[in-house]
C-alpha beads as a LAMMPS data file, in Angstrom:
LAMMPS data file: protein, C-alpha beads

249 atoms
248 bonds

1 atom types
1 bond types

-500.0 500.0 xlo xhi
-500.0 500.0 ylo yhi
-500.0 500.0 zlo zhi

Masses

1 110.0

Atoms # bond

1 1 1 -366.511 333.266 13.157
2 1 1 -369.893 335.011 13.828
3 1 1 -369.358 334.460 17.364
4 1 1 -365.929 336.018 17.532
5 1 1 -367.326 339.102 15.568
6 1 1 -370.202 339.564 18.002
7 1 1 -367.757 339.414 20.897
8 1 1 -365.498 341.871 19.123
9 1 1 -368.060 344.219 18.436
10 1 1 -369.684 344.202 21.790
11 1 1 -366.954 344.633 23.900
12 1 1 -364.930 347.073 21.429
13 1 1 -368.128 349.316 21.101
14 1 1 -368.889 349.598 24.880
15 1 1 -365.240 350.562 25.492
16 1 1 -365.248 352.916 22.575
17 1 1 -368.376 354.758 23.613
18 1 1 -366.673 354.998 27.236
19 1 1 -363.504 356.668 25.936
20 1 1 -365.682 359.007 23.494
21 1 1 -367.379 360.094 26.639
22 1 1 -364.138 361.233 28.189
23 1 1 -362.912 362.738 24.890
24 1 1 -366.184 364.729 24.372
25 1 1 -366.377 366.141 27.900
26 1 1 -362.502 367.095 27.763
27 1 1 -363.257 369.077 24.660
28 1 1 -366.172 370.717 26.358
29 1 1 -364.018 371.549 29.440
30 1 1 -361.312 372.833 26.934
31 1 1 -358.973 370.284 28.162
32 1 1 -356.424 369.214 25.303
33 1 1 -356.865 365.620 23.982
34 1 1 -353.532 364.904 22.490
35 1 1 -354.635 361.646 21.040
36 1 1 -358.093 359.785 20.479
37 1 1 -357.556 356.274 19.114
38 1 1 -360.096 353.667 17.963
39 1 1 -358.607 350.079 18.783
40 1 1 -355.195 348.968 20.156
41 1 1 -351.796 347.917 18.738
42 1 1 -350.044 349.190 15.611
43 1 1 -351.644 352.175 13.721
44 1 1 -353.128 351.401 10.332
45 1 1 -354.476 355.087 9.946
46 1 1 -353.929 358.522 11.252
47 1 1 -354.867 362.091 11.064
48 1 1 -353.398 365.192 12.694
49 1 1 -356.340 367.555 13.678
50 1 1 -355.897 371.014 15.077
51 1 1 -355.015 369.829 18.524
52 1 1 -355.691 365.941 18.438
53 1 1 -354.096 363.122 16.555
54 1 1 -356.920 360.648 15.549
55 1 1 -355.956 357.091 14.936
56 1 1 -357.435 353.772 13.933
57 1 1 -355.355 350.777 15.369
58 1 1 -354.890 347.201 14.249
59 1 1 -357.037 345.575 17.155
60 1 1 -360.446 346.509 17.272
61 1 1 -361.234 346.497 20.856
62 1 1 -362.174 349.685 22.271
63 1 1 -359.750 352.771 22.281
64 1 1 -358.432 355.176 24.440
65 1 1 -357.669 359.089 24.883
66 1 1 -354.438 360.573 26.011
67 1 1 -355.151 364.031 27.645
68 1 1 -352.574 366.573 28.165
69 1 1 -351.277 366.701 31.805
70 1 1 -353.417 363.500 32.874
71 1 1 -350.212 361.314 33.490
72 1 1 -347.743 363.879 34.669
73 1 1 -347.914 367.602 35.477
74 1 1 -348.114 369.825 32.481
75 1 1 -348.170 373.858 32.444
76 1 1 -349.385 373.788 28.848
77 1 1 -352.793 375.597 28.009
78 1 1 -355.626 373.034 28.231
79 1 1 -353.654 370.760 30.740
80 1 1 -355.981 368.288 32.493
81 1 1 -353.551 368.761 35.644
82 1 1 -354.543 372.400 35.859
83 1 1 -358.091 372.278 35.183
84 1 1 -360.568 372.736 38.080
85 1 1 -361.625 369.736 40.206
86 1 1 -365.058 369.747 39.052
87 1 1 -363.999 369.832 35.272
88 1 1 -361.392 366.725 35.894
89 1 1 -364.310 364.789 37.709
90 1 1 -366.634 365.483 34.722
91 1 1 -364.088 363.988 32.228
92 1 1 -363.288 361.130 34.563
93 1 1 -366.998 360.407 35.195
94 1 1 -368.254 360.935 31.615
95 1 1 -367.013 357.361 30.232
96 1 1 -369.077 355.451 32.871
97 1 1 -372.218 357.878 32.478
98 1 1 -372.028 357.351 28.702
99 1 1 -372.146 353.536 29.208
100 1 1 -375.040 353.776 31.763
101 1 1 -377.074 356.224 29.716
102 1 1 -376.674 354.382 26.388
103 1 1 -377.451 350.785 28.181
104 1 1 -380.486 352.235 29.772
105 1 1 -381.793 353.967 26.506
106 1 1 -381.069 350.729 24.435
107 1 1 -382.860 348.658 26.932
108 1 1 -385.880 351.006 27.179
109 1 1 -385.996 351.198 23.546
110 1 1 -385.970 347.340 23.279
111 1 1 -388.669 347.073 25.874
112 1 1 -390.650 349.703 24.098
113 1 1 -390.504 348.037 20.603
114 1 1 -391.405 344.714 22.168
115 1 1 -394.421 345.807 24.027
116 1 1 -395.837 347.461 20.763
117 1 1 -395.158 344.281 18.543
118 1 1 -396.029 341.558 21.204
119 1 1 -398.793 343.000 23.149
120 1 1 -400.598 346.084 21.850
121 1 1 -399.547 349.208 19.512
122 1 1 -400.343 351.544 22.151
123 1 1 -397.471 354.239 22.369
124 1 1 -398.343 355.610 25.817
125 1 1 -398.815 352.318 27.367
126 1 1 -395.587 351.065 25.841
127 1 1 -393.742 354.139 26.952
128 1 1 -394.855 353.676 30.575
129 1 1 -394.062 349.891 30.485
130 1 1 -390.486 350.801 29.176
131 1 1 -389.877 353.503 31.806
132 1 1 -391.002 351.010 34.514
133 1 1 -388.648 348.288 33.073
134 1 1 -385.780 350.887 33.134
135 1 1 -386.731 351.592 36.911
136 1 1 -386.639 348.044 37.747
137 1 1 -383.278 347.515 36.027
138 1 1 -381.801 350.613 38.124
139 1 1 -383.198 349.167 41.396
140 1 1 -381.792 345.645 40.626
141 1 1 -378.383 347.456 39.772
142 1 1 -378.569 349.289 43.134
143 1 1 -379.339 346.131 45.120
144 1 1 -376.562 344.524 43.629
145 1 1 -374.168 346.957 44.610
146 1 1 -375.667 346.772 48.216
147 1 1 -375.206 343.103 48.319
148 1 1 -371.444 343.598 46.895
149 1 1 -370.487 345.712 49.635
150 1 1 -372.577 343.957 52.120
151 1 1 -370.611 340.890 51.577
152 1 1 -373.697 338.847 50.304
153 1 1 -372.064 338.520 46.846
154 1 1 -369.324 336.144 46.165
155 1 1 -366.549 336.377 43.823
156 1 1 -367.881 333.097 42.371
157 1 1 -371.035 334.983 41.260
158 1 1 -369.067 337.457 39.274
159 1 1 -368.412 337.450 35.509
160 1 1 -365.483 338.616 33.615
161 1 1 -364.750 339.032 29.910
162 1 1 -364.691 335.221 29.409
163 1 1 -368.015 334.572 31.107
164 1 1 -369.338 337.676 28.962
165 1 1 -367.922 336.160 25.579
166 1 1 -369.583 332.940 26.700
167 1 1 -373.105 334.575 27.413
168 1 1 -372.521 336.375 24.052
169 1 1 -371.833 333.280 21.956
170 1 1 -375.184 331.976 23.369
171 1 1 -377.299 334.885 21.929
172 1 1 -379.388 334.172 18.907
173 1 1 -380.773 337.165 17.127
174 1 1 -380.840 340.831 17.428
175 1 1 -382.909 341.104 20.163
176 1 1 -381.245 338.835 22.495
177 1 1 -377.855 340.563 21.381
178 1 1 -379.204 344.110 22.137
179 1 1 -380.536 342.915 25.541
180 1 1 -377.194 341.675 26.561
181 1 1 -375.472 344.688 25.072
182 1 1 -377.688 346.907 27.224
183 1 1 -377.207 344.921 30.414
184 1 1 -373.332 344.864 30.052
185 1 1 -373.094 348.601 29.133
186 1 1 -374.938 349.640 32.369
187 1 1 -372.843 347.020 34.562
188 1 1 -369.720 348.128 32.965
189 1 1 -370.524 351.906 33.752
190 1 1 -371.786 351.228 37.360
191 1 1 -368.617 349.213 37.869
192 1 1 -366.211 351.851 36.703
193 1 1 -367.901 354.295 39.187
194 1 1 -367.236 352.053 42.284
195 1 1 -364.590 353.825 44.536
196 1 1 -362.007 351.334 43.877
197 1 1 -358.716 352.440 42.472
198 1 1 -357.677 352.311 39.524
199 1 1 -361.242 352.579 38.318
200 1 1 -362.761 355.896 37.226
201 1 1 -364.417 355.855 40.753
202 1 1 -361.509 355.494 42.631
203 1 1 -359.951 358.544 40.502
204 1 1 -363.001 360.471 41.391
205 1 1 -362.397 359.754 45.100
206 1 1 -358.752 361.273 44.686
207 1 1 -359.955 364.302 43.054
208 1 1 -362.443 364.820 45.861
209 1 1 -359.460 364.334 48.228
210 1 1 -357.434 366.739 46.557
211 1 1 -360.521 369.249 46.557
212 1 1 -360.707 368.795 50.224
213 1 1 -357.049 369.529 50.961
214 1 1 -356.845 372.187 48.561
215 1 1 -353.540 370.717 47.028
216 1 1 -352.597 367.822 45.053
217 1 1 -351.951 364.568 46.291
218 1 1 -348.208 363.944 46.616
219 1 1 -347.226 362.101 43.236
220 1 1 -345.385 359.264 44.952
221 1 1 -348.266 358.416 47.251
222 1 1 -350.573 358.530 44.436
223 1 1 -348.494 356.361 42.349
224 1 1 -348.268 353.833 45.192
225 1 1 -351.888 353.833 45.623
226 1 1 -352.513 353.409 41.831
227 1 1 -350.113 350.563 41.706
228 1 1 -351.451 348.791 44.668
229 1 1 -354.918 349.188 43.378
230 1 1 -353.962 347.969 40.022
231 1 1 -352.199 344.836 41.276
232 1 1 -355.231 344.038 43.444
233 1 1 -357.508 344.489 40.430
234 1 1 -355.266 342.185 38.238
235 1 1 -355.363 339.480 41.013
236 1 1 -359.115 339.891 41.148
237 1 1 -359.500 339.656 37.476
238 1 1 -357.535 336.444 37.211
239 1 1 -359.637 334.894 39.927
240 1 1 -362.656 335.751 38.065
241 1 1 -361.408 334.524 34.979
242 1 1 -360.539 331.189 36.379
243 1 1 -364.104 330.870 37.807
244 1 1 -365.383 331.656 34.251
245 1 1 -363.180 328.972 32.663
246 1 1 -364.312 326.561 35.503
247 1 1 -368.123 327.186 34.715
248 1 1 -367.662 326.741 30.927
249 1 1 -365.661 323.344 31.198

Bonds

1 1 1 2
2 1 2 3
3 1 3 4
4 1 4 5
5 1 5 6
6 1 6 7
7 1 7 8
8 1 8 9
9 1 9 10
10 1 10 11
11 1 11 12
12 1 12 13
13 1 13 14
14 1 14 15
15 1 15 16
16 1 16 17
17 1 17 18
18 1 18 19
19 1 19 20
20 1 20 21
21 1 21 22
22 1 22 23
23 1 23 24
24 1 24 25
25 1 25 26
26 1 26 27
27 1 27 28
28 1 28 29
29 1 29 30
30 1 30 31
31 1 31 32
32 1 32 33
33 1 33 34
34 1 34 35
35 1 35 36
36 1 36 37
37 1 37 38
38 1 38 39
39 1 39 40
40 1 40 41
41 1 41 42
42 1 42 43
43 1 43 44
44 1 44 45
45 1 45 46
46 1 46 47
47 1 47 48
48 1 48 49
49 1 49 50
50 1 50 51
51 1 51 52
52 1 52 53
53 1 53 54
54 1 54 55
55 1 55 56
56 1 56 57
57 1 57 58
58 1 58 59
59 1 59 60
60 1 60 61
61 1 61 62
62 1 62 63
63 1 63 64
64 1 64 65
65 1 65 66
66 1 66 67
67 1 67 68
68 1 68 69
69 1 69 70
70 1 70 71
71 1 71 72
72 1 72 73
73 1 73 74
74 1 74 75
75 1 75 76
76 1 76 77
77 1 77 78
78 1 78 79
79 1 79 80
80 1 80 81
81 1 81 82
82 1 82 83
83 1 83 84
84 1 84 85
85 1 85 86
86 1 86 87
87 1 87 88
88 1 88 89
89 1 89 90
90 1 90 91
91 1 91 92
92 1 92 93
93 1 93 94
94 1 94 95
95 1 95 96
96 1 96 97
97 1 97 98
98 1 98 99
99 1 99 100
100 1 100 101
101 1 101 102
102 1 102 103
103 1 103 104
104 1 104 105
105 1 105 106
106 1 106 107
107 1 107 108
108 1 108 109
109 1 109 110
110 1 110 111
111 1 111 112
112 1 112 113
113 1 113 114
114 1 114 115
115 1 115 116
116 1 116 117
117 1 117 118
118 1 118 119
119 1 119 120
120 1 120 121
121 1 121 122
122 1 122 123
123 1 123 124
124 1 124 125
125 1 125 126
126 1 126 127
127 1 127 128
128 1 128 129
129 1 129 130
130 1 130 131
131 1 131 132
132 1 132 133
133 1 133 134
134 1 134 135
135 1 135 136
136 1 136 137
137 1 137 138
138 1 138 139
139 1 139 140
140 1 140 141
141 1 141 142
142 1 142 143
143 1 143 144
144 1 144 145
145 1 145 146
146 1 146 147
147 1 147 148
148 1 148 149
149 1 149 150
150 1 150 151
151 1 151 152
152 1 152 153
153 1 153 154
154 1 154 155
155 1 155 156
156 1 156 157
157 1 157 158
158 1 158 159
159 1 159 160
160 1 160 161
161 1 161 162
162 1 162 163
163 1 163 164
164 1 164 165
165 1 165 166
166 1 166 167
167 1 167 168
168 1 168 169
169 1 169 170
170 1 170 171
171 1 171 172
172 1 172 173
173 1 173 174
174 1 174 175
175 1 175 176
176 1 176 177
177 1 177 178
178 1 178 179
179 1 179 180
180 1 180 181
181 1 181 182
182 1 182 183
183 1 183 184
184 1 184 185
185 1 185 186
186 1 186 187
187 1 187 188
188 1 188 189
189 1 189 190
190 1 190 191
191 1 191 192
192 1 192 193
193 1 193 194
194 1 194 195
195 1 195 196
196 1 196 197
197 1 197 198
198 1 198 199
199 1 199 200
200 1 200 201
201 1 201 202
202 1 202 203
203 1 203 204
204 1 204 205
205 1 205 206
206 1 206 207
207 1 207 208
208 1 208 209
209 1 209 210
210 1 210 211
211 1 211 212
212 1 212 213
213 1 213 214
214 1 214 215
215 1 215 216
216 1 216 217
217 1 217 218
218 1 218 219
219 1 219 220
220 1 220 221
221 1 221 222
222 1 222 223
223 1 223 224
224 1 224 225
225 1 225 226
226 1 226 227
227 1 227 228
228 1 228 229
229 1 229 230
230 1 230 231
231 1 231 232
232 1 232 233
233 1 233 234
234 1 234 235
235 1 235 236
236 1 236 237
237 1 237 238
238 1 238 239
239 1 239 240
240 1 240 241
241 1 241 242
242 1 242 243
243 1 243 244
244 1 244 245
245 1 245 246
246 1 246 247
247 1 247 248
248 1 248 249
């Protein structure tokens, strides 16, 4: 039961702050948010705000935002489709950036506190050590991306939700849990920014292409690209899931 709660909290929390990033930046950019939901499935609570319907849903895993004009063209005030390219890119990128920033901060704070407790209570030395550790984490993530696109990382080396759940189940104590939470948060953010459709990074690529062309991409072509990317991503996810199961059993 405790393991299940840890998994639900970790995955749900990381997706929730991701969607909150989209929500907050959309509000800053004056883009209308029709719906902001915590969880999925049937609604168990809802409140109608001035512009947004806030909801809590039955399945406590993540959440989502519904932006005016995101899925289809809209001429209404605050439409995502009518916002400038920089604003749309900012909204799309916000979720992944929140994951990365949160993960790096949580990781740095953990390293900082552990240094003070285990080594010596020197604030400046602990801060320097934490900053160096964050830099090393960023370097290792960047190296991982280079290896991924360079073909030196096999699909068998990748971990999906099942593998993550297995790692969470093996954590003992708050320190290990926060460490795993921070690493997964950074990984989730970086992965979402990869130029792969339908990830956020892929959406950003399409927006950049639209900005270069000075006109929107044909909706039918965009829909076909999104569908093909989604199918490829699902196949990839299934393969990773089977590999996760194989490692566990």
